[in-house]
C-alpha positions, 0 to 999 in steps of 0.5 A, spaced: 734 846 653 727 849 650 727 851 643 727 858 644 734 858 648 736 853 643 735 858 637 738 863 641 744 859 642 745 858 635 743 865 633 747 869 637 753 865 641 759 862 639 760 855 637 764 853 643 761 850 649 761 856 653 755 859 650 759 866 649 755 872 646 759 874 639 754 878 636 755 885 640 753 889 634 746 889 635 746 894 641 749 901 642 755 901 646 753 903 653 754 896 658 760 892 659 757 885 660 760 878 662 760 874 655 759 867 658 752 869 662 745 869 659 740 870 663 734 866 661 729 865 667 729 867 675 725 865 681 725 869 687 732 870 689 735 866 684 737 867 676 738 861 671 742 861 665 739 855 661 744 856 655 750 855 660 746 850 665 748 855 671 744 857 677 746 863 681 744 866 688 742 873 686 744 879 691 742 884 686 735 884 684 736 887 678 739 893 681 734 893 687 728 893 682 725 886 683 724 887 691 718 882 691 723 877 687 723 874 680 717 871 676 713 873 682 706 869 681 702 875 683 705 880 679 704 875 673 697 874 675 696 882 675 699 883 669 695 878 665 688 880 668 690 888 667 692 886 660 686 883 658 682 889 661 686 896 659 693 897 659 694 904 656 689 910 656 693 916 657 693 922 662 687 925 659 683 921 663 682 918 669 683 910 670 681 907 677 688 904 677 691 910 677 687 913 682 688 907 687 695 907 686 696 915 688 691 914 694 695 908 696 702 912 696 699 918 700 696 914 705 701 909 706 706 914 706 703 917 712 701 911 716 708 908 716 711 914 718 713 917 711 712 924 709 707 927 714 704 932 709 704 928 703 699 930 698 699 929 691 702 924 686 705 925 679 706 918 676 711 916 670 715 911 667 722 911 671 726 913 677 730 918 672 723 921 670 721 922 677 727 926 679 726 930 673 719 932 675 722 933 682 727 938 679 722 942 675 717 942 681 722 945 685 724 950 680 717 952 678 716 953 686 723 957 686 721 962 680 714 963 683 717 966 689 723 970 685 725 969 678 733 968 680 731 962 685 733 957 680 739 953 683 739 946 685 744 944 691 746 936 690 751 932 694 758 929 692 757 921 691 750 922 689 747 919 683 740 921 680 739 919 673 742 919 666 737 924 663 740 931 662 736 934 669 738 928 673 745 927 670 746 935 672 745 933 679 749 926 679 756 927 682 760 922 678 764 926 673 765 920 668 757 920 667 757 928 666 763 931 663 762 927 656 756 931 654 758 938 655 753 943 658 748 941 662 743 944 667 746 950 670 746 953 677 748 946 680 752 946 686 755 940 689 756 940 697 760 935 701 755 932 706 761 931 711 762 938 712 760 941 718 753 942 718 753 950 720 758 950 714 752 947 710 747 951 713 751 958 712 751 956 704 744 955 704 742 961 707 747 966 704 744 963 697 737 963 699 735 968 693 738 963 688 737 956 690 730 953 689 731 946 691 736 941 694 736 934 692 739 928 696 739 920 697 737 919 705 742 913 703 747 914 697 746 908 693 750 908 686 756 913 690 757 907 695 752 906 700 753 912 704 747 913 710 746 920 711 746 922 718 739 924 721 742 930 724 745 932 717 738 931 714 734 935 720 739 941 719 739 941 712 731 941 712 731 946 717 735 951 713 731 950 707 725 951 710 727 957 713 729 960 706 724 957 702 728 952 698 724 945 696 727 939 699 727 933 695 729 926 697 731 921 692 728 914 695 729 910 688 734 905 691 733 906 698 725 906 699 720 901 699 721 897 705 729 896 703 731 899 710 726 895 714 721 901 714 717 903 708 721 909 706 728 911 708 726 917 711 721 914 715 727 913 720 727 920 721 723 925 725 718 929 722 722 936 722 727 932 717 721 930 712 722 932 705 717 937 700 718 932 695 720 924 694 721 920 689 720 912 688 721 907 682 725 901 681 721 896 686 715 900 685 713 896 679 718 889 681 721 890 674 715 893 670 717 900 669 714 905 673 716 911 677 712 916 682 714 923 685 710 925 691 709 932 693 706 936 699 701 942 697 706 947 698 709 944 691 703 943 688 700 950 689 706 952 685 704 948 679 699 949 673 696 945 668 701 944 662 707 945 667 709 937 666 706 931 663 708 924 661 705 919 655 706 912 659 706 914 666 700 912 670 698 907 665 693 902 668 698 896 668 703 899 671 699 902 677 695 895 678 702 892 679 704 898 683 698 898 688 700 890 689 707 892 691 705 897 696 700 893 699 705 887 700 711 892 703 706 896 707 705 891 712 708 891 719 710 883 719 713 884 712 717 890 714 720 886 720 722 880 716 726 885 712 729 888 718 731 881 721 734 879 714 738 885 714 741 884 721 743 877 719 746 880 713 750 885 716 752 881 722 755 876 717 758 881 713 761 884 719 764 877 721 767 876 714 770 883 714 774 881 721 777 876 717 780 880 712 782 887 715 787 888 710 782 888 704 775 890 707 775 897 710 768 898 712 761 895 712 755 900 712 748 901 710 741 899 713 736 893 712 737 890 705 741 896 702 748 894 704 755 895 702 762 892 703 768 897 702 774 894 700 781 897 700 782 896 692 777 895 686 773 889 688 772 887 680 776 881 681 771 879 687 765 880 683 768 876 677 770 870 682 763 870 686 759 870 679 764 864 677 762 860 684 754 862 683 753 868 686 751 875 683 753 881 686 755 888 683 759 894 685 757 901 688 762 907 687 769 905 686 771 900 691 764 897 694 760 891 693 753 892 694 748 887 697 741 889 695 737 882 694 730 881 693 726 883 700 723 876 699 730 872 699 730 866 704 735 866 710 738 860 707 739 863 700 742 869 704 747 864 708 749 860 702 750 867 698 755 869 703 758 863 703 760 864 696 762 871 697 767 869 702 770 863 698 770 869 692 774 873 697 779 867 699 780 866 692 782 873 690 787 874 696 790 867 697 
């Protein structure tokens, strides 16, 4: 054990052999964490607890963040080089790194069948910030047409962030209700309703709705891919009624579905006016992006929005490397291959436990296995056996490993997952 880890154990852990955390009063009460798991380092799709001498296959990638793996050597090189050149200069000035990332986002989006009219980029520091910008931009566009055009349509099972605007369009009441009044004029629709009913609502409220926000694959809500025909129909109705369409690609974007963006699977007529990216864009370094077309940009004026840290050279240098790596046909094909392997094996496991597993769904390397009841015990048993998985929604186990995970570790991880299920139900 390194001296750093030894000092940590002596300072923060109990005296027993498990290395359990006993000093919790230092952090605000926001997360429930396992007491006997202390991550000290990582390597691609593995994480290590050197305090407790444990090794884990990681199917979480920091909640779909480290798409190019933990401790990516090239990212480390870029961080060192850029930190010795320029970390921050503010958005009062241009920097080469900011311009380069913006250019790569727009050009690769068009090249790899994403938003065909993508034009401009707002860079920020997180996915929540990216969604906040998207909501503000949509509202500004709506107000420029009609002062009453301020409302936002969101959907059941959605998750868009924790700040007040993003939280206002997040479905789960347990996230929203403890904080009282949020952004007004938000309507949650059920994506499973008949398309004609959804379109009728949009057209009937065209004078009060500025934007519609949706995840092409709902992540936190339970890994629900939205049918293409629904997205085509929603975009058509919004376009006819001057309503801005926002796709939240923070979790499902950047190669996770086997294409650069989840909406790259859709025809052009379903493409958004705005889409957001974050998580994997920095491979662990905080960065987000809001990509818009000219229609949206034309409604904006200098001073309408801003950010202190967004677009800093360090984050942009990393983001440019991430885009270069993922926006590659061979890389994207490898994700598709791994996703097919993972899906097939999960389907086989589900067939063995029809009384416990309801459905396997998703695309590429964003997959979910929905159980009849809460899978909390399965997640715990998997962790005890050396696999890290997380939940989504009330009863779904989520699989979002690094896009660079080896097939061998997918197979080993699924062996452990199957053992965890057996341990839970036998």
